[in-house]
PDB file with SEQRES, HELIX, SHEET and CRYST1 records, atoms N, CA, C and O in Angstrom:
SEQRES   1 A   87  UNK UNK UNK UNK UNK UNK UNK UNK UNK UNK UNK UNK UNK          
SEQRES   2 A   87  UNK UNK UNK UNK UNK UNK UNK UNK UNK UNK UNK UNK UNK          
SEQRES   3 A   87  UNK UNK UNK UNK UNK UNK UNK UNK UNK UNK UNK UNK UNK          
SEQRES   4 A   87  UNK UNK UNK UNK UNK UNK UNK UNK UNK UNK UNK UNK UNK          
SEQRES   5 A   87  UNK UNK UNK UNK UNK UNK UNK UNK UNK UNK UNK UNK UNK          
SEQRES   6 A   87  UNK UNK UNK UNK UNK UNK UNK UNK UNK UNK UNK UNK UNK          
SEQRES   7 A   87  UNK UNK UNK UNK UNK UNK UNK UNK UNK                          
HELIX    1 AA1 UNK A   17  UNK A   21  1                                   5    
HELIX    2 AA2 UNK A   34  UNK A   46  1                                  13    
HELIX    3 AA3 UNK A   52  UNK A   55  5                                   4    
HELIX    4 AA4 UNK A   62  UNK A   64  5                                   3    
HELIX    5 AA5 UNK A   65  UNK A   73  1                                   9    
HELIX    6 AA6 UNK A   76  UNK A   78  5                                   3    
SHEET    1 AA1 2 UNK A   2  UNK A   6  0                                        
SHEET    2 AA1 2 UNK A  27  UNK A  31  1                                        
SHEET    1 AA2 2 UNK A  58  UNK A  61  0                                        
SHEET    2 AA2 2 UNK A  82  UNK A  85  1                                        
CRYST1    1.000    1.000    1.000  90.00  90.00  90.00 P 1           1          
ATOM      1  N   UNK A   1     198.617 144.852  49.644  1.00  0.00           N  
ATOM      2  CA  UNK A   1     199.240 143.923  50.463  1.00  0.00           C  
ATOM      3  C   UNK A   1     198.228 143.144  51.253  1.00  0.00           C  
ATOM      4  O   UNK A   1     197.301 143.770  51.767  1.00  0.00           O  
ATOM      5  N   UNK A   2     198.305 141.897  51.398  1.00  0.00           N  
ATOM      6  CA  UNK A   2     197.448 141.063  52.197  1.00  0.00           C  
ATOM      7  C   UNK A   2     198.363 140.482  53.327  1.00  0.00           C  
ATOM      8  O   UNK A   2     199.380 139.845  53.056  1.00  0.00           O  
ATOM      9  N   UNK A   3     197.967 140.723  54.554  1.00  0.00           N  
ATOM     10  CA  UNK A   3     198.737 140.170  55.689  1.00  0.00           C  
ATOM     11  C   UNK A   3     197.820 139.248  56.472  1.00  0.00           C  
ATOM     12  O   UNK A   3     196.661 139.558  56.751  1.00  0.00           O  
ATOM     13  N   UNK A   4     198.398 138.087  56.818  1.00  0.00           N  
ATOM     14  CA  UNK A   4     197.685 137.074  57.628  1.00  0.00           C  
ATOM     15  C   UNK A   4     198.522 136.915  58.882  1.00  0.00           C  
ATOM     16  O   UNK A   4     199.694 136.544  58.821  1.00  0.00           O  
ATOM     17  N   UNK A   5     197.895 137.205  60.039  1.00  0.00           N  
ATOM     18  CA  UNK A   5     198.620 137.080  61.283  1.00  0.00           C  
ATOM     19  C   UNK A   5     197.740 136.058  62.133  1.00  0.00           C  
ATOM     20  O   UNK A   5     196.522 136.210  62.225  1.00  0.00           O  
ATOM     21  N   UNK A   6     198.368 135.084  62.706  1.00  0.00           N  
ATOM     22  CA  UNK A   6     197.640 134.143  63.525  1.00  0.00           C  
ATOM     23  C   UNK A   6     198.401 132.906  63.748  1.00  0.00           C  
ATOM     24  O   UNK A   6     199.627 132.939  63.855  1.00  0.00           O  
ATOM     25  N   UNK A   7     197.715 131.797  63.823  1.00  0.00           N  
ATOM     26  CA  UNK A   7     198.282 130.535  64.119  1.00  0.00           C  
ATOM     27  C   UNK A   7     198.066 129.654  62.869  1.00  0.00           C  
ATOM     28  O   UNK A   7     196.971 129.667  62.307  1.00  0.00           O  
ATOM     29  N   UNK A   8     199.042 128.921  62.440  1.00  0.00           N  
ATOM     30  CA  UNK A   8     198.948 128.071  61.291  1.00  0.00           C  
ATOM     31  C   UNK A   8     198.025 126.969  61.534  1.00  0.00           C  
ATOM     32  O   UNK A   8     198.134 126.277  62.546  1.00  0.00           O  
ATOM     33  N   UNK A   9     197.040 126.753  60.577  1.00  0.00           N  
ATOM     34  CA  UNK A   9     196.036 125.773  60.745  1.00  0.00           C  
ATOM     35  C   UNK A   9     196.019 124.718  59.653  1.00  0.00           C  
ATOM     36  O   UNK A   9     195.104 123.896  59.606  1.00  0.00           O  
ATOM     37  N   UNK A  10     197.006 124.725  58.782  1.00  0.00           N  
ATOM     38  CA  UNK A  10     197.078 123.710  57.728  1.00  0.00           C  
ATOM     39  C   UNK A  10     196.542 124.281  56.383  1.00  0.00           C  
ATOM     40  O   UNK A  10     196.807 125.428  56.023  1.00  0.00           O  
ATOM     41  N   UNK A  11     195.793 123.443  55.677  1.00  0.00           N  
ATOM     42  CA  UNK A  11     195.298 123.907  54.379  1.00  0.00           C  
ATOM     43  C   UNK A  11     194.121 124.794  54.472  1.00  0.00           C  
ATOM     44  O   UNK A  11     193.258 124.554  55.316  1.00  0.00           O  
ATOM     45  N   UNK A  12     194.019 125.802  53.669  1.00  0.00           N  
ATOM     46  CA  UNK A  12     192.929 126.765  53.630  1.00  0.00           C  
ATOM     47  C   UNK A  12     192.111 126.497  52.354  1.00  0.00           C  
ATOM     48  O   UNK A  12     192.604 126.648  51.236  1.00  0.00           O  
ATOM     49  N   UNK A  13     190.896 126.110  52.552  1.00  0.00           N  
ATOM     50  CA  UNK A  13     190.023 125.818  51.421  1.00  0.00           C  
ATOM     51  C   UNK A  13     189.413 127.082  50.823  1.00  0.00           C  
ATOM     52  O   UNK A  13     189.146 128.055  51.528  1.00  0.00           O  
ATOM     53  N   UNK A  14     189.203 127.049  49.531  1.00  0.00           N  
ATOM     54  CA  UNK A  14     188.535 128.080  48.808  1.00  0.00           C  
ATOM     55  C   UNK A  14     189.326 129.412  48.761  1.00  0.00           C  
ATOM     56  O   UNK A  14     188.733 130.488  48.680  1.00  0.00           O  
ATOM     57  N   UNK A  15     190.679 129.321  48.813  1.00  0.00           N  
ATOM     58  CA  UNK A  15     191.455 130.561  48.722  1.00  0.00           C  
ATOM     59  C   UNK A  15     191.497 130.949  47.260  1.00  0.00           C  
ATOM     60  O   UNK A  15     191.847 130.125  46.414  1.00  0.00           O  
ATOM     61  N   UNK A  16     191.149 132.183  46.943  1.00  0.00           N  
ATOM     62  CA  UNK A  16     191.013 132.654  45.553  1.00  0.00           C  
ATOM     63  C   UNK A  16     192.394 132.997  44.940  1.00  0.00           C  
ATOM     64  O   UNK A  16     192.706 134.165  44.707  1.00  0.00           O  
ATOM     65  N   UNK A  17     193.223 131.937  44.681  1.00  0.00           N  
ATOM     66  CA  UNK A  17     194.539 132.173  44.099  1.00  0.00           C  
ATOM     67  C   UNK A  17     194.507 132.843  42.794  1.00  0.00           C  
ATOM     68  O   UNK A  17     195.438 133.577  42.462  1.00  0.00           O  
ATOM     69  N   UNK A  18     193.442 132.627  41.993  1.00  0.00           N  
ATOM     70  CA  UNK A  18     193.357 133.280  40.706  1.00  0.00           C  
ATOM     71  C   UNK A  18     193.265 134.764  40.845  1.00  0.00           C  
ATOM     72  O   UNK A  18     193.829 135.495  40.031  1.00  0.00           O  
ATOM     73  N   UNK A  19     192.542 135.258  41.896  1.00  0.00           N  
ATOM     74  CA  UNK A  19     192.414 136.681  42.170  1.00  0.00           C  
ATOM     75  C   UNK A  19     193.817 137.255  42.482  1.00  0.00           C  
ATOM     76  O   UNK A  19     194.178 138.337  42.020  1.00  0.00           O  
ATOM     77  N   UNK A  20     194.585 136.501  43.275  1.00  0.00           N  
ATOM     78  CA  UNK A  20     195.899 136.974  43.723  1.00  0.00           C  
ATOM     79  C   UNK A  20     196.808 137.078  42.490  1.00  0.00           C  
ATOM     80  O   UNK A  20     197.561 138.040  42.342  1.00  0.00           O  
ATOM     81  N   UNK A  21     196.723 136.053  41.593  1.00  0.00           N  
ATOM     82  CA  UNK A  21     197.653 136.056  40.450  1.00  0.00           C  
ATOM     83  C   UNK A  21     197.306 137.217  39.473  1.00  0.00           C  
ATOM     84  O   UNK A  21     198.197 137.698  38.772  1.00  0.00           O  
ATOM     85  N   UNK A  22     196.106 137.645  39.419  1.00  0.00           N  
ATOM     86  CA  UNK A  22     195.683 138.737  38.521  1.00  0.00           C  
ATOM     87  C   UNK A  22     195.794 140.132  39.074  1.00  0.00           C  
ATOM     88  O   UNK A  22     195.337 141.096  38.459  1.00  0.00           O  
ATOM     89  N   UNK A  23     196.422 140.244  40.278  1.00  0.00           N  
ATOM     90  CA  UNK A  23     196.559 141.556  40.875  1.00  0.00           C  
ATOM     91  C   UNK A  23     198.035 141.650  41.353  1.00  0.00           C  
ATOM     92  O   UNK A  23     198.681 140.631  41.597  1.00  0.00           O  
ATOM     93  N   UNK A  24     198.528 142.840  41.475  1.00  0.00           N  
ATOM     94  CA  UNK A  24     199.913 143.008  42.004  1.00  0.00           C  
ATOM     95  C   UNK A  24     199.861 142.957  43.540  1.00  0.00           C  
ATOM     96  O   UNK A  24     200.041 143.964  44.224  1.00  0.00           O  
ATOM     97  N   UNK A  25     199.612 141.763  44.044  1.00  0.00           N  
ATOM     98  CA  UNK A  25     199.501 141.611  45.556  1.00  0.00           C  
ATOM     99  C   UNK A  25     200.781 141.005  46.145  1.00  0.00           C  
ATOM    100  O   UNK A  25     201.477 140.201  45.525  1.00  0.00           O  
ATOM    101  N   UNK A  26     201.042 141.443  47.376  1.00  0.00           N  
ATOM    102  CA  UNK A  26     202.099 140.833  48.158  1.00  0.00           C  
ATOM    103  C   UNK A  26     201.393 140.202  49.352  1.00  0.00           C  
ATOM    104  O   UNK A  26     200.591 140.848  50.026  1.00  0.00           O  
ATOM    105  N   UNK A  27     201.698 138.937  49.603  1.00  0.00           N  
ATOM    106  CA  UNK A  27     201.168 138.227  50.748  1.00  0.00           C  
ATOM    107  C   UNK A  27     202.241 137.996  51.811  1.00  0.00           C  
ATOM    108  O   UNK A  27     203.308 137.437  51.556  1.00  0.00           O  
ATOM    109  N   UNK A  28     201.900 138.459  53.020  1.00  0.00           N  
ATOM    110  CA  UNK A  28     202.869 138.190  54.108  1.00  0.00           C  
ATOM    111  C   UNK A  28     202.177 137.475  55.207  1.00  0.00           C  
ATOM    112  O   UNK A  28     200.987 137.703  55.424  1.00  0.00           O  
ATOM    113  N   UNK A  29     202.842 136.635  55.903  1.00  0.00           N  
ATOM    114  CA  UNK A  29     202.280 135.859  57.042  1.00  0.00           C  
ATOM    115  C   UNK A  29     203.216 135.879  58.221  1.00  0.00           C  
ATOM    116  O   UNK A  29     204.399 136.187  58.075  1.00  0.00           O  
ATOM    117  N   UNK A  30     202.721 135.568  59.343  1.00  0.00           N  
ATOM    118  CA  UNK A  30     203.571 135.495  60.508  1.00  0.00           C  
ATOM    119  C   UNK A  30     202.818 134.821  61.653  1.00  0.00           C  
ATOM    120  O   UNK A  30     201.607 134.985  61.801  1.00  0.00           O  
ATOM    121  N   UNK A  31     203.568 134.053  62.466  1.00  0.00           N  
ATOM    122  CA  UNK A  31     202.957 133.402  63.620  1.00  0.00           C  
ATOM    123  C   UNK A  31     202.605 134.435  64.701  1.00  0.00           C  
ATOM    124  O   UNK A  31     203.365 135.374  64.937  1.00  0.00           O  
ATOM    125  N   UNK A  32     201.483 134.259  65.334  1.00  0.00           N  
ATOM    126  CA  UNK A  32     201.061 135.059  66.467  1.00  0.00           C  
ATOM    127  C   UNK A  32     201.803 134.581  67.674  1.00  0.00           C  
ATOM    128  O   UNK A  32     201.903 133.375  67.896  1.00  0.00           O  
ATOM    129  N   UNK A  33     202.330 135.490  68.467  1.00  0.00           N  
ATOM    130  CA  UNK A  33     203.085 135.147  69.645  1.00  0.00           C  
ATOM    131  C   UNK A  33     202.051 134.955  70.852  1.00  0.00           C  
ATOM    132  O   UNK A  33     202.057 135.696  71.834  1.00  0.00           O  
ATOM    133  N   UNK A  34     201.190 133.920  70.688  1.00  0.00           N  
ATOM    134  CA  UNK A  34     200.086 133.715  71.686  1.00  0.00           C  
ATOM    135  C   UNK A  34     200.653 133.541  73.062  1.00  0.00           C  
ATOM    136  O   UNK A  34     200.235 134.230  73.992  1.00  0.00           O  
ATOM    137  N   UNK A  35     201.635 132.600  73.228  1.00  0.00           N  
ATOM    138  CA  UNK A  35     202.140 132.297  74.585  1.00  0.00           C  
ATOM    139  C   UNK A  35     202.746 133.527  75.248  1.00  0.00           C  
ATOM    140  O   UNK A  35     202.629 133.708  76.460  1.00  0.00           O  
ATOM    141  N   UNK A  36     203.383 134.356  74.462  1.00  0.00           N  
ATOM    142  CA  UNK A  36     204.064 135.512  74.967  1.00  0.00           C  
ATOM    143  C   UNK A  36     203.066 136.587  75.482  1.00  0.00           C  
ATOM    144  O   UNK A  36     203.319 137.224  76.504  1.00  0.00           O  
ATOM    145  N   UNK A  37     201.983 136.774  74.798  1.00  0.00           N  
ATOM    146  CA  UNK A  37     201.088 137.898  75.139  1.00  0.00           C  
ATOM    147  C   UNK A  37     199.748 137.508  75.812  1.00  0.00           C  
ATOM    148  O   UNK A  37     198.994 138.387  76.228  1.00  0.00           O  
ATOM    149  N   UNK A  38     199.449 136.176  75.920  1.00  0.00           N  
ATOM    150  CA  UNK A  38     198.230 135.753  76.470  1.00  0.00           C  
ATOM    151  C   UNK A  38     198.030 136.263  77.934  1.00  0.00           C  
ATOM    152  O   UNK A  38     197.012 136.878  78.251  1.00  0.00           O  
ATOM    153  N   UNK A  39     199.006 135.994  78.786  1.00  0.00           N  
ATOM    154  CA  UNK A  39     198.877 136.350  80.207  1.00  0.00           C  
ATOM    155  C   UNK A  39     198.824 137.875  80.398  1.00  0.00           C  
ATOM    156  O   UNK A  39     197.967 138.330  81.155  1.00  0.00           O  
ATOM    157  N   UNK A  40     199.698 138.715  79.751  1.00  0.00           N  
ATOM    158  CA  UNK A  40     199.533 140.137  79.941  1.00  0.00           C  
ATOM    159  C   UNK A  40     198.219 140.647  79.389  1.00  0.00           C  
ATOM    160  O   UNK A  40     197.661 141.587  79.954  1.00  0.00           O  
ATOM    161  N   UNK A  41     197.697 140.080  78.321  1.00  0.00           N  
ATOM    162  CA  UNK A  41     196.430 140.569  77.773  1.00  0.00           C  
ATOM    163  C   UNK A  41     195.254 140.194  78.762  1.00  0.00           C  
ATOM    164  O   UNK A  41     194.362 140.996  79.040  1.00  0.00           O  
ATOM    165  N   UNK A  42     195.322 138.961  79.253  1.00  0.00           N  
ATOM    166  CA  UNK A  42     194.275 138.575  80.231  1.00  0.00           C  
ATOM    167  C   UNK A  42     194.281 139.480  81.459  1.00  0.00           C  
ATOM    168  O   UNK A  42     193.213 139.884  81.919  1.00  0.00           O  
ATOM    169  N   UNK A  43     195.453 139.811  82.004  1.00  0.00           N  
ATOM    170  CA  UNK A  43     195.581 140.691  83.119  1.00  0.00           C  
ATOM    171  C   UNK A  43     194.977 142.055  82.818  1.00  0.00           C  
ATOM    172  O   UNK A  43     194.278 142.620  83.659  1.00  0.00           O  
ATOM    173  N   UNK A  44     195.239 142.593  81.626  1.00  0.00           N  
ATOM    174  CA  UNK A  44     194.702 143.897  81.246  1.00  0.00           C  
ATOM    175  C   UNK A  44     193.243 143.830  81.128  1.00  0.00           C  
ATOM    176  O   UNK A  44     192.590 144.818  81.466  1.00  0.00           O  
ATOM    177  N   UNK A  45     192.639 142.749  80.674  1.00  0.00           N  
ATOM    178  CA  UNK A  45     191.191 142.583  80.552  1.00  0.00           C  
ATOM    179  C   UNK A  45     190.614 142.545  81.959  1.00  0.00           C  
ATOM    180  O   UNK A  45     189.621 143.212  82.249  1.00  0.00           O  
ATOM    181  N   UNK A  46     191.251 141.747  82.848  1.00  0.00           N  
ATOM    182  CA  UNK A  46     190.785 141.632  84.268  1.00  0.00           C  
ATOM    183  C   UNK A  46     190.828 142.963  84.998  1.00  0.00           C  
ATOM    184  O   UNK A  46     189.968 143.240  85.834  1.00  0.00           O  
ATOM    185  N   UNK A  47     191.813 143.781  84.695  1.00  0.00           N  
ATOM    186  CA  UNK A  47     192.042 145.111  85.320  1.00  0.00           C  
ATOM    187  C   UNK A  47     191.113 146.156  84.713  1.00  0.00           C  
ATOM    188  O   UNK A  47     191.070 147.281  85.212  1.00  0.00           O  
ATOM    189  N   UNK A  48     190.359 145.828  83.645  1.00  0.00           N  
ATOM    190  CA  UNK A  48     189.409 146.789  83.015  1.00  0.00           C  
ATOM    191  C   UNK A  48     190.169 147.728  82.046  1.00  0.00           C  
ATOM    192  O   UNK A  48     189.597 148.710  81.573  1.00  0.00           O  
ATOM    193  N   UNK A  49     191.366 147.452  81.769  1.00  0.00           N  
ATOM    194  CA  UNK A  49     192.114 148.291  80.784  1.00  0.00           C  
ATOM    195  C   UNK A  49     191.734 148.038  79.358  1.00  0.00           C  
ATOM    196  O   UNK A  49     191.814 148.930  78.514  1.00  0.00           O  
ATOM    197  N   UNK A  50     191.328 146.845  79.091  1.00  0.00           N  
ATOM    198  CA  UNK A  50     190.881 146.460  77.723  1.00  0.00           C  
ATOM    199  C   UNK A  50     189.494 145.830  77.798  1.00  0.00           C  
ATOM    200  O   UNK A  50     189.273 144.967  78.647  1.00  0.00           O  
ATOM    201  N   UNK A  51     188.591 146.211  76.980  1.00  0.00           N  
ATOM    202  CA  UNK A  51     187.255 145.637  76.924  1.00  0.00           C  
ATOM    203  C   UNK A  51     187.055 144.949  75.589  1.00  0.00           C  
ATOM    204  O   UNK A  51     186.776 145.629  74.601  1.00  0.00           O  
ATOM    205  N   UNK A  52     187.187 143.606  75.511  1.00  0.00           N  
ATOM    206  CA  UNK A  52     187.150 142.897  74.237  1.00  0.00           C  
ATOM    207  C   UNK A  52     185.636 142.538  73.840  1.00  0.00           C  
ATOM    208  O   UNK A  52     185.402 141.844  72.850  1.00  0.00           O  
ATOM    209  N   UNK A  53     184.700 143.008  74.599  1.00  0.00           N  
ATOM    210  CA  UNK A  53     183.279 142.618  74.380  1.00  0.00           C  
ATOM    211  C   UNK A  53     182.729 143.185  73.107  1.00  0.00           C  
ATOM    212  O   UNK A  53     181.699 142.704  72.637  1.00  0.00           O  
ATOM    213  N   UNK A  54     183.378 144.220  72.495  1.00  0.00           N  
ATOM    214  CA  UNK A  54     182.783 144.852  71.325  1.00  0.00           C  
ATOM    215  C   UNK A  54     182.762 143.830  70.142  1.00  0.00           C  
ATOM    216  O   UNK A  54     181.968 143.970  69.212  1.00  0.00           O  
ATOM    217  N   UNK A  55     183.648 142.807  70.200  1.00  0.00           N  
ATOM    218  CA  UNK A  55     183.617 141.899  69.072  1.00  0.00           C  
ATOM    219  C   UNK A  55     182.561 140.792  69.249  1.00  0.00           C  
ATOM    220  O   UNK A  55     182.330 140.036  68.306  1.00  0.00           O  
ATOM    221  N   UNK A  56     181.945 140.674  70.358  1.00  0.00           N  
ATOM    222  CA  UNK A  56     180.953 139.631  70.639  1.00  0.00           C  
ATOM    223  C   UNK A  56     179.629 140.068  70.016  1.00  0.00           C  
ATOM    224  O   UNK A  56     179.041 141.081  70.394  1.00  0.00           O  
ATOM    225  N   UNK A  57     179.183 139.268  69.048  1.00  0.00           N  
ATOM    226  CA  UNK A  57     177.932 139.544  68.375  1.00  0.00           C  
ATOM    227  C   UNK A  57     176.832 138.563  68.731  1.00  0.00           C  
ATOM    228  O   UNK A  57     175.651 138.864  68.560  1.00  0.00           O  
ATOM    229  N   UNK A  58     177.214 137.378  69.230  1.00  0.00           N  
ATOM    230  CA  UNK A  58     176.243 136.353  69.539  1.00  0.00           C  
ATOM    231  C   UNK A  58     176.658 135.616  70.864  1.00  0.00           C  
ATOM    232  O   UNK A  58     177.836 135.347  71.098  1.00  0.00           O  
ATOM    233  N   UNK A  59     175.666 135.314  71.686  1.00  0.00           N  
ATOM    234  CA  UNK A  59     175.854 134.530  72.906  1.00  0.00           C  
ATOM    235  C   UNK A  59     174.797 133.408  72.970  1.00  0.00           C  
ATOM    236  O   UNK A  59     173.615 133.629  72.707  1.00  0.00           O  
ATOM    237  N   UNK A  60     175.240 132.260  73.309  1.00  0.00           N  
ATOM    238  CA  UNK A  60     174.324 131.080  73.388  1.00  0.00           C  
ATOM    239  C   UNK A  60     174.875 130.036  74.356  1.00  0.00           C  
ATOM    240  O   UNK A  60     176.052 130.031  74.720  1.00  0.00           O  
ATOM    241  N   UNK A  61     173.923 129.117  74.768  1.00  0.00           N  
ATOM    242  CA  UNK A  61     174.401 128.045  75.675  1.00  0.00           C  
ATOM    243  C   UNK A  61     175.360 127.095  74.980  1.00  0.00           C  
ATOM    244  O   UNK A  61     175.346 126.955  73.757  1.00  0.00           O  
ATOM    245  N   UNK A  62     176.193 126.446  75.782  1.00  0.00           N  
ATOM    246  CA  UNK A  62     177.209 125.512  75.268  1.00  0.00           C  
ATOM    247  C   UNK A  62     176.569 124.417  74.418  1.00  0.00           C  
ATOM    248  O   UNK A  62     177.180 123.967  73.448  1.00  0.00           O  
ATOM    249  N   UNK A  63     175.405 123.995  74.741  1.00  0.00           N  
ATOM    250  CA  UNK A  63     174.719 122.962  73.964  1.00  0.00           C  
ATOM    251  C   UNK A  63     174.391 123.369  72.553  1.00  0.00           C  
ATOM    252  O   UNK A  63     174.090 122.510  71.724  1.00  0.00           O  
ATOM    253  N   UNK A  64     174.437 124.622  72.257  1.00  0.00           N  
ATOM    254  CA  UNK A  64     174.170 125.160  70.902  1.00  0.00           C  
ATOM    255  C   UNK A  64     175.477 125.448  70.137  1.00  0.00           C  
ATOM    256  O   UNK A  64     175.486 126.203  69.164  1.00  0.00           O  
ATOM    257  N   UNK A  65     176.579 124.828  70.600  1.00  0.00           N  
ATOM    258  CA  UNK A  65     177.898 125.127  69.934  1.00  0.00           C  
ATOM    259  C   UNK A  65     177.885 124.791  68.446  1.00  0.00           C  
ATOM    260  O   UNK A  65     178.428 125.581  67.674  1.00  0.00           O  
ATOM    261  N   UNK A  66     177.304 123.675  67.978  1.00  0.00           N  
ATOM    262  CA  UNK A  66     177.316 123.419  66.525  1.00  0.00           C  
ATOM    263  C   UNK A  66     176.593 124.513  65.736  1.00  0.00           C  
ATOM    264  O   UNK A  66     177.051 124.913  64.665  1.00  0.00           O  
ATOM    265  N   UNK A  67     175.446 125.005  66.272  1.00  0.00           N  
ATOM    266  CA  UNK A  67     174.767 126.091  65.617  1.00  0.00           C  
ATOM    267  C   UNK A  67     175.562 127.365  65.690  1.00  0.00           C  
ATOM    268  O   UNK A  67     175.572 128.127  64.723  1.00  0.00           O  
ATOM    269  N   UNK A  68     176.234 127.637  66.800  1.00  0.00           N  
ATOM    270  CA  UNK A  68     177.066 128.820  66.923  1.00  0.00           C  
ATOM    271  C   UNK A  68     178.234 128.752  65.870  1.00  0.00           C  
ATOM    272  O   UNK A  68     178.539 129.760  65.232  1.00  0.00           O  
ATOM    273  N   UNK A  69     178.847 127.619  65.706  1.00  0.00           N  
ATOM    274  CA  UNK A  69     179.907 127.500  64.689  1.00  0.00           C  
ATOM    275  C   UNK A  69     179.331 127.728  63.349  1.00  0.00           C  
ATOM    276  O   UNK A  69     179.963 128.431  62.560  1.00  0.00           O  
ATOM    277  N   UNK A  70     178.146 127.186  62.992  1.00  0.00           N  
ATOM    278  CA  UNK A  70     177.592 127.449  61.730  1.00  0.00           C  
ATOM    279  C   UNK A  70     177.334 128.901  61.486  1.00  0.00           C  
ATOM    280  O   UNK A  70     177.638 129.391  60.399  1.00  0.00           O  
ATOM    281  N   UNK A  71     176.772 129.641  62.465  1.00  0.00           N  
ATOM    282  CA  UNK A  71     176.520 131.019  62.354  1.00  0.00           C  
ATOM    283  C   UNK A  71     177.783 131.795  62.083  1.00  0.00           C  
ATOM    284  O   UNK A  71     177.813 132.697  61.246  1.00  0.00           O  
ATOM    285  N   UNK A  72     178.891 131.411  62.848  1.00  0.00           N  
ATOM    286  CA  UNK A  72     180.127 132.094  62.665  1.00  0.00           C  
ATOM    287  C   UNK A  72     180.728 131.774  61.318  1.00  0.00           C  
ATOM    288  O   UNK A  72     181.182 132.681  60.621  1.00  0.00           O  
ATOM    289  N   UNK A  73     180.746 130.495  60.922  1.00  0.00           N  
ATOM    290  CA  UNK A  73     181.367 130.052  59.666  1.00  0.00           C  
ATOM    291  C   UNK A  73     180.695 130.693  58.435  1.00  0.00           C  
ATOM    292  O   UNK A  73     181.362 131.064  57.469  1.00  0.00           O  
ATOM    293  N   UNK A  74     179.372 130.809  58.499  1.00  0.00           N  
ATOM    294  CA  UNK A  74     178.595 131.356  57.337  1.00  0.00           C  
ATOM    295  C   UNK A  74     178.374 132.836  57.506  1.00  0.00           C  
ATOM    296  O   UNK A  74     177.710 133.441  56.665  1.00  0.00           O  
ATOM    297  N   UNK A  75     178.887 133.444  58.532  1.00  0.00           N  
ATOM    298  CA  UNK A  75     178.621 134.890  58.848  1.00  0.00           C  
ATOM    299  C   UNK A  75     177.266 135.282  58.797  1.00  0.00           C  
ATOM    300  O   UNK A  75     176.929 136.341  58.267  1.00  0.00           O  
ATOM    301  N   UNK A  76     176.384 134.414  59.368  1.00  0.00           N  
ATOM    302  CA  UNK A  76     174.922 134.679  59.410  1.00  0.00           C  
ATOM    303  C   UNK A  76     174.724 135.842  60.379  1.00  0.00           C  
ATOM    304  O   UNK A  76     175.380 135.903  61.419  1.00  0.00           O  
ATOM    305  N   UNK A  77     173.801 136.785  60.034  1.00  0.00           N  
ATOM    306  CA  UNK A  77     173.495 137.898  61.012  1.00  0.00           C  
ATOM    307  C   UNK A  77     174.794 138.719  61.328  1.00  0.00           C  
ATOM    308  O   UNK A  77     174.940 139.216  62.445  1.00  0.00           O  
ATOM    309  N   UNK A  78     175.721 138.857  60.361  1.00  0.00           N  
ATOM    310  CA  UNK A  78     176.989 139.608  60.605  1.00  0.00           C  
ATOM    311  C   UNK A  78     177.757 139.055  61.832  1.00  0.00           C  
ATOM    312  O   UNK A  78     178.312 139.848  62.593  1.00  0.00           O  
ATOM    313  N   UNK A  79     177.805 137.787  62.035  1.00  0.00           N  
ATOM    314  CA  UNK A  79     178.442 137.211  63.148  1.00  0.00           C  
ATOM    315  C   UNK A  79     179.980 137.467  63.167  1.00  0.00           C  
ATOM    316  O   UNK A  79     180.651 137.154  62.184  1.00  0.00           O  
ATOM    317  N   UNK A  80     180.499 137.980  64.170  1.00  0.00           N  
ATOM    318  CA  UNK A  80     181.911 138.158  64.407  1.00  0.00           C  
ATOM    319  C   UNK A  80     182.511 137.189  65.439  1.00  0.00           C  
ATOM    320  O   UNK A  80     183.542 136.566  65.185  1.00  0.00           O  
ATOM    321  N   UNK A  81     181.862 137.071  66.597  1.00  0.00           N  
ATOM    322  CA  UNK A  81     182.364 136.252  67.690  1.00  0.00           C  
ATOM    323  C   UNK A  81     181.162 135.672  68.420  1.00  0.00           C  
ATOM    324  O   UNK A  81     180.251 136.408  68.800  1.00  0.00           O  
ATOM    325  N   UNK A  82     181.152 134.324  68.623  1.00  0.00           N  
ATOM    326  CA  UNK A  82     180.126 133.673  69.442  1.00  0.00           C  
ATOM    327  C   UNK A  82     180.717 133.343  70.765  1.00  0.00           C  
ATOM    328  O   UNK A  82     181.821 132.800  70.813  1.00  0.00           O  
ATOM    329  N   UNK A  83     180.045 133.641  71.850  1.00  0.00           N  
ATOM    330  CA  UNK A  83     180.465 133.253  73.161  1.00  0.00           C  
ATOM    331  C   UNK A  83     179.490 132.172  73.629  1.00  0.00           C  
ATOM    332  O   UNK A  83     178.273 132.352  73.599  1.00  0.00           O  
ATOM    333  N   UNK A  84     180.060 131.050  74.059  1.00  0.00           N  
ATOM    334  CA  UNK A  84     179.263 129.954  74.578  1.00  0.00           C  
ATOM    335  C   UNK A  84     179.323 129.953  76.067  1.00  0.00           C  
ATOM    336  O   UNK A  84     180.399 130.164  76.627  1.00  0.00           O  
ATOM    337  N   UNK A  85     178.219 129.726  76.748  1.00  0.00           N  
ATOM    338  CA  UNK A  85     178.173 129.780  78.211  1.00  0.00           C  
ATOM    339  C   UNK A  85     177.706 128.370  78.736  1.00  0.00           C  
ATOM    340  O   UNK A  85     176.677 127.833  78.325  1.00  0.00           O  
ATOM    341  N   UNK A  86     178.508 127.838  79.638  1.00  0.00           N  
ATOM    342  CA  UNK A  86     178.145 126.571  80.287  1.00  0.00           C  
ATOM    343  C   UNK A  86     176.898 126.795  81.138  1.00  0.00           C  
ATOM    344  O   UNK A  86     176.747 127.875  81.709  1.00  0.00           O  
ATOM    345  N   UNK A  87     176.021 125.838  81.242  1.00  0.00           N  
ATOM    346  CA  UNK A  87     174.821 125.943  81.982  1.00  0.00           C  
ATOM    347  C   UNK A  87     175.041 126.134  83.439  1.00  0.00           C  
ATOM    348  O   UNK A  87     174.079 126.240  84.199  1.00  0.00           O  
TER     349      UNK A  87                                                      
END                                                                             
């Protein structure tokens, strides 16, 4: 089973539909309830109950955002999450 949870973004390029057709896969999707959970999650982070920093693999200045996106998009250096910091 393949599950996709998140926010709809339109067309997805390079999706391997041939691989799906050749396997007994079930695909399920669902919208993420961002508005419902954003505030409670932010409060738990602020209170130290949740530490999301384990997903941050790269940090760079805001001016390097195009490079940060390229690193993330191409998964260079096992990139998971880029955090940009304003000067």
